[in-house]
C-alpha positions in Angstrom: -18.9 50.0 85.1 -21.8 48.4 83.2 -21.2 45.8 80.6 -20.6 47.1 77.0 -20.8 45.2 73.7 -18.3 46.9 71.5 -19.0 47.1 67.7 -15.6 45.8 66.6 -15.7 42.5 68.5 -19.3 42.0 67.4 -18.2 42.4 63.8 -15.5 39.7 64.4 -18.0 37.4 65.9 -20.4 37.7 62.9 -17.5 37.2 60.5 -16.5 33.9 62.3 -20.0 32.7 61.7 -20.3 33.9 58.1 -16.8 32.8 57.0 -16.8 29.5 58.7 -14.0 29.9 61.2 -11.4 32.3 62.8 -8.8 32.1 60.0 -11.3 33.0 57.2 -12.8 35.7 59.4 -9.4 37.3 59.9 -8.7 37.2 56.1 -12.1 38.8 55.4 -11.7 41.5 58.0 -8.0 42.1 57.1 -6.8 41.5 60.6 -4.9 38.7 62.3 -6.4 35.5 63.5 -5.1 36.4 67.0 -7.1 39.7 66.9 -10.3 37.8 66.0 -9.7 35.4 68.9 -9.1 38.3 71.3 -12.3 40.0 70.2 -14.3 36.8 70.9 -12.6 36.4 74.3 -13.5 40.0 75.1 -17.2 39.3 74.4 -17.0 36.1 76.5 -15.6 38.1 79.3 -18.4 40.7 79.1 -21.1 37.9 79.1 -19.1 35.7 81.5 -19.8 32.5 79.4 -18.2 30.7 76.5 -19.5 31.6 73.0 -17.4 29.4 70.7 -15.9 26.1 71.7 -13.6 23.7 69.9 -15.3 20.9 68.0 -12.7 18.7 66.4 -10.7 21.0 64.1 -13.5 23.6 63.9 -15.2 26.0 66.2 -18.8 25.6 67.2 -21.1 28.3 68.6 -22.6 27.5 72.0 -26.3 28.3 72.5 -25.2 31.5 74.2 -23.0 32.3 71.2 -25.9 31.7 68.8 -28.0 34.0 70.9 -25.4 36.8 70.9 -24.8 36.2 67.1 -28.5 37.1 66.4 -28.2 40.2 68.6 -24.9 41.2 67.0 -26.4 41.2 63.6 -29.3 43.4 64.8 -26.8 45.8 66.5 -24.5 46.0 63.5 -27.4 46.7 61.2 -28.8 49.5 63.4 -25.3 50.9 63.8 -24.5 51.0 60.1 -27.9 52.3 59.1 -27.5 55.1 61.7 -24.1 56.1 60.1 -25.7 56.2 56.7 -28.6 58.4 57.9 -26.1 60.8 59.4 -24.3 61.1 56.1 -21.1 59.3 57.3 -19.3 57.6 54.4 -19.3 53.8 54.8 -18.8 50.9 52.5 -22.6 50.3 52.8 -21.8 46.9 54.3 -21.0 43.5 52.9 -22.8 41.3 50.5 -22.1 37.7 51.4 -22.4 35.3 48.5 -22.6 31.6 49.1 -21.7 29.0 46.5 -21.2 25.3 46.2 -17.7 24.4 45.1 -19.0 23.0 41.7 -17.9 25.4 39.0 -16.9 28.0 41.6 -13.8 29.0 39.6 -16.1 30.2 36.8 -19.1 31.4 38.8 -17.5 33.5 41.5 -15.6 36.0 39.2 -18.8 36.5 37.1 -21.0 37.1 40.2 -18.4 39.4 41.8 -18.1 41.5 38.7 -21.9 41.8 38.3 -22.6 42.7 41.9 -19.8 45.3 42.1 -21.2 47.0 39.1 -24.7 47.3 40.7 -23.5 47.8 44.3 -20.2 49.7 43.9 -19.9 50.7 47.5 -20.4 47.3 49.0 -17.7 44.7 49.7 -18.5 41.3 48.2 -17.5 38.3 50.3 -17.8 34.7 49.4 -18.5 31.5 51.4 -17.9 28.1 49.8 -19.9 25.2 51.4 -22.2 22.4 50.7 -25.6 23.3 49.2 -27.6 22.2 52.3 -25.5 24.3 54.7 -25.7 27.3 52.4 -29.5 27.1 52.3 -29.5 27.1 56.1 -27.2 30.1 56.1 -29.6 32.0 53.8 -32.5 31.1 56.1 -30.7 32.4 59.2 -29.5 35.5 57.5 -25.7 35.0 57.5 -25.6 34.7 53.7 -27.3 37.1 51.4 -27.6 35.0 48.3 -26.4 31.5 47.6 -25.9 29.4 44.4 -27.0 25.9 45.3 -27.7 22.6 43.6 -31.4 22.1 44.1 -34.3 20.5 42.2 -37.0 22.8 43.4 -36.3 25.5 46.0 -35.1 28.9 44.9 -35.0 30.9 41.6 -33.8 28.8 38.7 -30.5 30.1 37.2 -29.5 27.4 34.7 -28.4 23.8 34.3 -24.9 22.8 35.3 -23.5 20.2 32.8 -21.7 17.3 34.4 -18.9 15.0 33.1 -16.9 12.0 34.1 -13.3 12.7 34.9 -10.3 10.5 35.9 -6.6 10.5 36.1 -4.8 10.1 32.7 -3.6 6.7 33.7 -7.0 5.4 34.9 -8.4 2.5 32.8 -12.1 1.5 32.9 -12.7 -2.0 34.3 -14.2 -4.4 31.9 -18.0 -4.7 31.7 -19.4 -6.8 34.5 -16.8 -5.5 37.1 -17.7 -2.7 39.5 -16.7 0.9 38.6 -14.7 2.6 41.4 -16.2 6.1 42.2 -14.8 9.1 44.0 -17.8 10.9 45.5 -18.9 13.5 47.9 -20.4 12.2 51.1 -24.2 12.3 51.5 -26.3 14.2 50.9 -25.0 15.0 47.4 -27.0 15.5 44.1 -23.9 14.7 41.9 -23.3 11.4 43.7 -26.9 10.4 43.2 -26.7 11.3 39.5 -23.6 9.2 39.0 -25.0 6.2 40.7 -28.4 6.5 38.8 -26.6 6.9 35.4 -24.5 3.8 36.0 -27.4 1.8 37.3 -29.5 2.7 34.2 -26.7 1.5 32.0 -26.3 -1.8 33.9 -23.0 -0.9 35.5 -22.4 -1.5 39.2 -20.8 1.4 41.1 -18.3 0.8 43.9 -17.5 3.7 46.2 -13.7 3.9 46.3 -13.4 7.2 48.2 -15.8 9.7 49.9 -14.8 13.3 50.7 -16.6 16.3 52.2 -15.1 18.9 49.9 -13.9 19.3 46.4 -10.2 19.3 47.3 -10.5 15.7 48.6 -12.4 14.6 45.4 -9.7 16.0 43.2 -6.9 14.6 45.2 -8.4 11.1 45.2 -9.3 11.2 41.5 -5.8 12.4 40.6 -4.4 9.5 42.6 -6.2 7.1 40.3 -8.6 5.8 43.0 -11.6 6.1 40.8 -13.9 8.2 38.5 -15.4 11.5 39.7 -18.4 13.4 38.4 -17.5 17.1 38.1 -18.9 20.3 36.6 -18.4 20.4 32.9 -17.9 24.2 32.4 -14.7 26.0 32.0 -11.4 24.2 31.5 -10.9 20.6 32.7 -9.7 20.1 36.3 -5.9 20.1 36.6 -4.5 16.6 36.5 -7.7 15.0 35.2 -9.1 14.2 31.8 -12.6 13.6 30.6 -13.5 9.9 30.5 -15.3 8.4 27.5 -17.2 5.1 27.5 -19.6 5.9 30.4 -23.3 6.8 30.2 -24.1 10.6 30.0 -25.2 12.3 33.3 -28.2 14.5 33.6 -27.2 18.1 34.3 -28.0 19.6 37.7 -30.2 22.6 38.3 -28.5 25.6 39.8 -30.8 27.8 41.9 -30.5 31.0 43.9 -31.6 31.3 47.5 -31.9 34.9 48.7 -32.3 35.9 52.4 -35.4 37.7 53.5 -34.9 41.5 53.3 -32.0 41.4 50.8 -31.9 44.1 48.1 -34.5 43.4 45.4 -32.0 43.4 42.5 -29.6 40.9 44.2 -31.3 37.8 42.9 -31.7 39.0 39.3 -28.1 40.2 39.1 -26.6 37.0 40.5 -29.0 34.8 38.4 -27.9 36.5 35.1 -24.2 36.0 36.1 -24.8 32.3 36.8 -26.7 31.9 33.5 -23.9 33.5 31.6 -21.4 30.9 32.9 -23.6 27.8 32.2 -24.5 29.1 28.7 -20.8 29.4 27.9 -19.2 31.7 25.3 
């Protein structure tokens, strides 16, 4: 019997790439993680080569996996479009929205509500990641629209206010002593703004903790390790308080990156939702 690439396993493979792992892919597809793994193994058996390999705690696509991923997206697009032309009811696909973690609590509900009003038959799925990786995901077509921190590239959506936060028990060191900072690892626009603001005010920063994601930043700041620069919209982060006595920080530009071929109204709808959040009530 000739080799066959089944639609369901291909959909799982694409979900692993778009959601950033097997566990998130399973949640997005409403199936078990074991089922997603079985689907990928089935594709590996068809092609007789590994597609996803373990890289630390994460999975990494092999070159053969990346090649199949590109083919899978084309196959699924053709499959879903054929069903629509034949009048078969579908969900009209998925809109994948990427967002940095900054202000995600406020941004994502607004974006989801706006998109569902304009695209009622589409499922809206979110991917949280660093701005650089989201921009790459838009370029390779795995994310439809992404809200990123960027000074130049993409459609301007608003300025994100930034504030200093620390644990309630944290006390500023006296002038002349370094200020401990809890920061994202490089590259990070917020980190650069914090260091620049302190330098302009004549205060020396000292990196007390680096983290890859917001959860690590919040945990370190709550533990009193140092001061963190966080989005200044919505309520204050749980377990932290705004910190006075430090120089103001320039807000960061939020921009939208949209994949080539995405619906024309996608950028404008998402941009208005983002603007509504940063404008405030």
